[in-house]
Structure formats: structure tokens, C-alpha cells
C-alpha positions in Angstrom: 9.5 -7.2 -6.9 12.7 -6.8 -8.8 13.1 -4.1 -11.5 15.2 -6.4 -13.7 13.6 -7.0 -17.0 11.2 -4.1 -16.7 10.4 -2.5 -20.1 10.7 1.3 -20.7 6.9 1.4 -20.3 7.3 0.1 -16.7 10.1 2.3 -15.5 11.6 5.3 -17.2 14.7 7.1 -15.9 14.2 10.9 -15.6 10.8 10.7 -17.5 8.9 13.8 -18.4 6.7 13.4 -15.3 9.8 13.3 -13.0 11.4 16.3 -14.8 8.2 18.3 -14.4 7.9 17.4 -10.8 11.5 18.5 -10.2 10.9 21.8 -11.8 8.6 22.8 -9.0 11.7 23.2 -6.9 12.5 23.0 -3.2 9.9 25.7 -2.2 6.9 23.6 -3.1 8.2 20.3 -1.5 8.9 22.3 1.8 5.4 23.7 1.6 3.9 20.2 1.3 6.1 19.0 4.2 4.9 21.9 6.3 1.2 21.0 5.6 1.9 17.4 6.5 3.5 18.5 9.7 0.4 20.5 10.6 -1.8 17.5 9.8 0.4 15.4 12.1 0.1 18.0 14.8 -3.7 17.7 14.7 -3.2 13.9 14.8 -1.4 14.1 18.0 -3.5 16.8 19.6 -6.5 14.6 19.2 -4.6 11.4 20.2 -2.7 12.8 23.3 -5.4 15.0 24.8 -6.9 12.0 26.5 -3.8 11.8 28.8 -4.2 15.3 30.4 -7.9 14.7 30.7 -7.7 11.2 32.0 -8.1 12.0 35.7 -11.2 14.2 35.5 -12.8 11.7 33.0 -12.0 8.8 35.3 -13.6 10.6 38.3 -16.7 11.6 36.4 -17.3 8.2 34.8 -16.2 6.2 37.8 -13.7 4.1 35.8 -10.7 2.1 37.1 -7.1 2.5 35.9 -7.5 -0.8 34.0 -10.5 0.6 32.1 -8.8 3.9 31.3 -5.7 2.0 30.2 -7.9 0.0 27.9 -9.4 3.2 26.5 -6.0 4.7 25.8 -4.4 1.4 24.7 -5.9 -1.7 23.2 -9.2 -0.1 22.2 -7.4 2.6 20.2 -4.5 0.5 19.0 -6.7 -2.4 17.7 -8.4 -0.2 15.1 -5.3 2.1 14.5 -3.0 -0.8 13.7 -5.3 -3.2 11.9 -6.8 -0.6 9.6 -3.5 1.0 9.0 -2.4 -1.7 6.6 -5.4 -1.7 4.2 -5.4 2.1 4.2 -1.7 2.1 3.4 -2.3 -0.3 0.6 -5.0 2.1 -0.7 -2.5 4.9 -0.6 0.1 2.9 -2.5 -2.5 2.3 -5.2 -4.3 5.6 -5.3 -4.0 9.3 -4.5 -2.3 9.7 -1.1 -3.4 13.3 -0.6 -7.0 12.3 -0.8 -6.5 9.5 1.8 -4.9 11.9 4.2 -7.6 14.5 3.8 -10.4 12.0 4.3 -8.9 10.4 7.3 -8.2 13.8 8.9 -11.8 14.7 8.6 -12.9 11.4 10.2 -10.6 11.6 13.2 -11.4 15.3 13.8 -15.2 14.6 13.9 -14.7 11.6 16.1 -12.6 13.7 18.6 -15.4 16.2 18.8 -17.9 13.4 19.4 -15.8 12.4 22.5 -17.2 15.5 24.1 -20.8 14.2 23.8 -20.1 10.9 25.6 -22.3 10.4 28.6 -20.7 7.2 29.8 -17.6 5.0 29.4 -19.0 2.9 26.5 -19.9 6.0 24.4 -16.5 7.5 25.0 -14.9 4.1 24.0 -16.7 4.1 20.7 -15.8 7.7 20.0 -12.1 7.0 20.6 -12.4 4.0 18.3 -13.6 6.5 15.6 -10.5 8.6 16.3 -8.3 5.5 15.8 -10.0 4.6 12.5 -9.2 8.1 11.1 -5.7 8.4 12.4 -4.8 5.0 10.9 -4.6 6.8 7.6 -2.4 9.7 8.6 1.3 8.6 8.7 1.7 5.8 6.0 0.7 8.0 3.0 2.5 11.0 4.5 5.7 9.0 4.9 5.4 7.8 1.3 4.9 11.3 -0.1 7.8 12.7 1.9 10.1 9.8 0.7 9.1 10.7 -2.9 10.0 14.3 -2.5 13.3 14.0 -0.5 16.4 12.0 -1.5 17.7 9.2 0.7 20.5 11.4 2.2 18.0 14.0 3.4 15.1 11.7 4.1 15.7 11.1 7.9 15.9 14.9 8.3 12.7 15.4 6.4 10.9 12.6 8.4 12.3 14.1 11.6 10.6 17.4 10.7 7.4 15.5 9.9 7.7 13.7 13.3 7.7 17.2 15.0 4.0 16.7 14.8 4.3 14.3 17.8 5.8 16.7 20.4 4.1 19.8 19.0 0.7 18.1 19.0 1.3 16.7 22.4 2.3 20.1 23.7 -0.8 21.8 22.4 -3.1 19.0 23.5 -1.6 19.0 27.0 -1.6 22.8 27.4 -4.9 23.4 25.8 -6.7 20.4 27.2 -5.4 21.1 30.7 -6.5 24.7 30.9 -9.8 24.3 29.0 -10.6 21.6 31.6 -9.7 24.1 34.4 -11.9 26.9 33.0 -14.7 24.8 31.4 -14.6 21.0 31.5 -13.1 18.0 29.7 -16.0 17.8 27.2 -15.4 21.3 25.9 -11.7 20.4 25.4 -12.6 17.7 22.9 -14.9 20.0 21.0 -12.2 22.8 20.8 -9.4 20.6 19.5 -11.5 18.4 17.2 -13.6 20.6 15.0 -10.9 22.7 13.4 -9.4 19.6 11.8 -12.4 19.4 9.4 -11.4 22.8 7.8 -7.8 21.6 7.6 -8.9 18.5 5.7 -10.5 20.7 3.0 -7.3 22.8 2.9 -5.2 19.7 2.3 -7.5 18.4 -0.4 -7.5 21.5 -2.5 -3.9 22.9 -2.0 -1.7 19.9 -2.0 -0.7 18.1 -5.3 0.1 14.4 -5.4 3.9 14.0 -6.0 5.2 11.7 -8.7 6.4 8.5 -7.2 10.1 8.1 -7.3 10.9 11.7 -8.1 13.6 11.9 -5.4 15.4 9.0 -7.0 14.9 10.3 -10.5 12.6 7.4 -11.4 9.1 7.4 -12.6 7.5 4.1 -11.6 4.6 2.7 -13.6 4.3 -0.8 -12.2 1.4 -1.7 -9.9 1.9 -1.9 -6.1 2.8 -5.5 -5.1 0.5 -7.7 -3.0 0.4 -7.0 0.7 1.7 -10.5 1.6 4.7 -10.1 -0.7 5.7 -6.8 0.9 5.2 -8.3 4.4 7.2 -11.4 3.5 10.0 -9.1 2.1 10.2 -6.9 5.1 10.1 -9.7 7.6 12.9 -11.5 5.8 15.2 -8.6 6.7 16.9 -9.1 10.1 17.4 -5.3 10.4 13.7 -4.6 10.0 12.7 -7.3 12.4 15.0 -6.0 15.1 14.3 -2.3 14.6 10.5 -2.7 14.4 10.5 -4.7 17.7 12.9 -2.2 19.2 10.4 0.5 18.2 7.5 -1.4 19.7 9.4 -1.7 23.1 10.2 2.1 22.9 6.5 2.9 22.2 5.4 0.6 25.0 7.1 2.9 27.5 6.4 6.1 25.5 2.6 5.6 25.2 2.3 4.5 28.8 4.1 7.6 29.9 2.1 9.9 27.6 -1.2 8.6 29.0 -0.3 8.2 32.6 2.3 10.9 33.5 -0.3 13.6 34.1 -2.3 11.3 36.4 0.9 10.3 38.3 1.8 13.9 39.0 -1.8 14.6 40.1 -1.9 11.7 42.5 1.7 11.7 43.8 2.3 15.5 43.8 -1.1 17.1 43.8 -0.7 19.0 40.5 -3.7 20.2 38.6 -4.4 19.6 34.9 -3.6 23.2 34.2 -0.2 23.0 36.0 0.7 19.7 34.4 -0.4 20.8 31.0 1.9 23.8 31.2 4.8 21.7 32.4 4.3 19.2 29.6 4.1 22.0 27.1 7.6 23.2 28.1 8.9 19.6 28.2 7.7 19.3 24.6 10.5 21.6 23.5 13.0 18.9 24.6 11.1 16.4 22.4 11.2 18.8 19.5 15.0 19.1 19.8 15.4 15.3 20.2 13.3 14.6 17.1 15.3 16.9 15.0 18.6 15.8 16.4 17.8 12.2 15.8 17.1 12.8 12.1 20.0 15.2 11.6 22.6 13.0 13.4 21.3 9.9 11.5 21.8 11.6 8.1 25.2 13.1 9.2 26.8 9.9 10.4 24.7 7.5 8.4 26.1 8.9 5.2 29.4 7.4 6.2 28.1 4.2 7.8 24.4 3.4 7.7 24.7 1.5 11.0 24.6 4.9 12.8 20.9 5.1 11.9 20.4 2.3 14.5 23.3 3.0 16.9 22.1 6.6 17.6 18.6 5.5 18.8 20.1 2.7 20.9 22.6 4.9 22.6 20.1 7.6 23.3 17.5 5.2 24.7 20.1 3.6 27.1 21.3 7.0 28.2 17.8 8.2 29.1 17.0 5.4 31.5 18.6 6.7 34.8 17.0 10.1 34.3 13.5 8.6 33.8 14.0 6.6 37.0 14.9 9.7 38.9 11.9 11.6 37.6 9.5 8.9 38.7 10.7 8.4 42.2 11.8 11.9 43.3 9.4 13.4 45.8 9.8 17.1 44.9 7.5 17.6 41.9 9.3 20.5 40.1 12.7 18.8 40.5 11.1 15.6 39.1 9.8 17.5 36.2 13.3 18.9 35.4 14.5 15.3 35.5 12.2 14.5 32.6 14.0 16.9 30.3 16.6 14.4 29.3 14.2 11.5 28.7 12.0 13.8 26.6 15.1 14.8 24.6 16.7 11.5 24.1 13.5 9.5 23.9 12.6 11.1 20.5 15.9 10.2 18.8 14.5 6.9 17.4 11.6 8.2 15.3 13.2 9.6 12.2 16.0 7.0 11.8 13.6 4.1 12.2 11.0 5.3 9.7 13.7 6.5 7.2 15.4 3.1 7.2 12.1 1.4 6.6 11.5 3.5 3.5 15.0 2.7 2.3 14.4 -1.1 2.7 11.5 -1.3 0.2 10.6 -0.5 -3.4 8.9 2.8 -4.5 5.4 1.2 -4.7 5.8 -0.3 -1.2 6.5 2.8 0.9 3.1 3.6 2.4 2.5 -0.1 3.0 5.9 -0.5 4.6 5.2 2.4 6.9 1.8 0.8 7.7 3.4 -2.5 8.6 6.0 -0.8 10.8 3.3 1.1 12.6 1.4 -2.1 13.0 4.3 -3.8 14.7 5.2 -0.8 16.8 1.7 0.1 17.9 -0.1 -3.2 18.4 2.3 -3.9 21.3 3.5 -0.4 22.2 0.3 1.6 22.0 -2.0 -1.3 22.6 -0.3 -3.0 25.6 1.8 -0.2 27.1 -0.9 2.0 28.6 -3.0 -1.1 29.5 0.0 -2.7 31.3 0.7 0.4 33.3 -3.0 0.7 34.3 -3.3 -2.9 35.3 -0.1 -2.8 37.3 -1.2 0.3 39.1 -4.4 -1.4 40.1 -2.5 -4.5 41.3 0.0 -2.4 43.3 -2.9 -0.5 44.9 -4.7 -3.6 45.8 -1.8 -5.7 47.1 0.6 -3.1 48.6 0.5 0.0 50.8 1.7 2.3 48.0 -1.7 4.0 47.8 -1.6 6.9 45.3 2.0 6.1 44.5 1.0 2.8 42.8 0.9 4.5 39.4 4.4 5.9 40.0 5.9 2.5 40.6 4.0 1.0 37.6 5.8 3.5 35.4 9.2 2.5 37.0 8.6 -1.1 36.1 7.8 -0.3 32.5 11.3 1.2 32.0 12.8 -2.3 31.5 11.3 -2.4 28.0 13.5 0.6 27.0 16.5 -1.5 28.0 15.3 -4.2 25.6 14.8 -1.6 22.9 18.4 -0.3 23.2 19.8 -3.9 22.8 17.6 -4.6 19.8 18.8 -1.5 17.9 22.3 -2.8 18.3 21.3 -6.1 16.7 19.4 -4.2 13.9 22.6 -2.3 13.0 24.5 -5.5 12.2 22.7 -6.3 8.9 21.4 -2.9 8.0 24.0 -2.1 5.3 23.5 -5.3 3.5 19.7 -5.1 3.6 19.7 -1.5 2.2 22.0 -2.6 -0.6 19.7 -5.5 -1.5 16.7 -3.1 -1.6 18.2 -1.1 -4.4 17.2 -3.9 -6.8 13.5 -3.6 -6.0 12.9 -0.4 -8.0 
């Protein structure tokens, strides 16, 4: 894994390939970043639309909250996380652009197939297909972005990429909510799924694969190291262990909220899918601001002390907790929605710093795989268990208490304790981050 002793054939400083890549200038790299953002928008439209459609789907198919939590949690996360690592390995060894285009086509077709489901099992298999495709979205994208943007601008670039999460969620909530109002939930899946096939062709034929290491001025020739070697390296770093588990706790709450918040406002406040889709669309602007601020603040203060890359997510996560509690328990729906503005803003701060630091902790031929490993840790617990936990707890509260329709509201309240754990773990990650980043420079 070390670059010491590498021959000129293995690693050439400012080689002709790197020089040629740099001559393309800033305009092209921003073009590629823009395309990757659009791909990520489609990723989260197709992923998040289930939340706004959950209540009508549940009513038509006669499913329980536990079953719907399984559909949006473990069933999706099992394929998304497990396949993410071999697909990331493929991206480290091959052409990342082609991996992205192929996976985009797969998840788009699978999303459209959700609209054909006639029962819960058929919908379950279609959502698994979405997970298979989406597993190949972020790892190769993170790797490409890291090769185009230097370390002191990387968190900002990855924050811009991460805008796909709030923008995709906004479009999925608004479009899915109102298409369901005017047509039905099946039509919503068709409308958001099929355009992704055309986008996949656009990516394949308009995006050029960047030279690996161009941002560092290094052209890397060596082969990607074995999966277990990269995994062993990452897990040996205390900073990575703490921040990846912190991210998984954060995702535990975030994915649970994303799936269940429309249903909670429907049951506790009587809001329709169209009303809730519109409200979540506007809340998405807070997430956009938070995503950008997290990356920008990380780069601004992290340039002086890298520990700020972890301190900023920890402080933001802790500060958001009382506002989330208020929003879940307040009985006036529109006041409760206003209360969600701060959690949607601060809850997005963690994304760019966490992914940026992961890229900085590994060698150039490890980046896609490192992202895949991080996503595995975050999502196997966060995406897999978070929605399922909330669904089960809601069913338990409904069966054992007199909460009735408010059982889901209090299940969301209980889940907030995991954000407290996340804030603490980010503080622990900061303690060794500088030393771990310095050691990673020898990896090449």
C-alpha cells in the first residue's frame, strides 16, 4: 500500500496524462460534477419517493408498519450495502463512468417496475432491484470527484454532489405526493423512473473518465489493492471507526424520518400526500443550505485544523435535537413543520466532511472502495435498521398503549437518542484525525 520504492513506471509526478487532464481546466470538471449531481438527484428521487407514497401503498396492499419498514429498510439496505463493495471494487479497477451509467439504467428501470407491482412481494422485489442499481452510484462518483478536486476543495465539491440528496428528496416528495393525488401511486413510480434511462445514455456518451490522481498531480499506475487490505487499513484508523459509526447513527435517524415523516403527519395531523409533499419540498431548501454549509465550513476551518471536519457535524447534530423533539410532539401541524427547518438544516452538515475525510484517509486506487466501505457501515445499520426500528416500535406502541394514531410520532421521538450518540462519536473521531490523515499521505 505504500508508495515507497515505486519505480517511475508505477508512479510519475506530473506525467503527460496528468498534464493533459489539467489542461481541460475548471470548466470541464464543474461540468462533470454537475452531471454527477443530476445522477444523484435521480438516485434520491427513486429512493425517497417511497416515503411520500407509503401510506396509500400500505392501505392498498394491507401491510403493517413493520412490513413497510422492512420494505424501506432492511430489504433495500441488504442489497445496497452488500453489493456496494464489489461494485466499488469494479470502479477502482475499471472505468467509473461506465459503472455509473449502467447502474443508473438498472435503478431507473426497477423504479418504473414498482408501478407494476400487484402485491407486497412484487413491490419488494422491485425495490430490491432499485437497491442493486443504486449501490453503484456514489462510490465511483466520490472517486471521480476526488480525482478532479484537490484536498482543500474536496469537502465543498462533495457537498455540492451531496445536494442530490435534498434536491432528489424534494422532487420525489413534491412530484410523488401530487401525482398520487391526481392519479395514483403506481403512476408516480413510472413518471420518476423512466427518464433515468435517457440520463444513463447521456452520462455514457458525454462524460470522460478523469485521470486518477490528477488533483494531487500524480498519475497512478499501480493496481487497486485487495479489498481486505483496504478494509483492514480503514478499520485500523480510530478516526474512521468513530466517524463511520457516527454516520450510521445519524443515518439511522435520518432514514427513519425520511420514510415515516409523511405518514406521521398524515396520521397525527390529517395532512394529504400533496400537502405533505409540498411542505417537504420547501423543507428541502434547508437541507440544501445545510449540505453546502457543512462542506464549506469544513474546508474553511479544516484548513487550519482538520479536527473541525468532525467537530462541525458533531456540534450541528447536537444542536438539532431539541428542535426535532419539538416538531414531533407539537400538536399544530404547520408550527411543527416550521420546527423541522432547523433539523433539516443542521442534519445535513455531516455528509460532506465525513465523505471528504474518508477519501483523504486512503490511497488513490482505494477511493471508490473506501466510499463503498463507508456506505456499507453507514447504511447496513442506518438505512437497514432505522426505518425498520421505527415501524416495529410504532406497531408495538399501537398494540400496548392508548396512543392510537400517535404511536408513529412517539416512535420517531425515541429514535432521536441515536443522534446524541452520533454527536459524541464525532468528537472521538476528531481526536486522531490529524495523525491518520498524515499517515495516509504515504499510501500514494
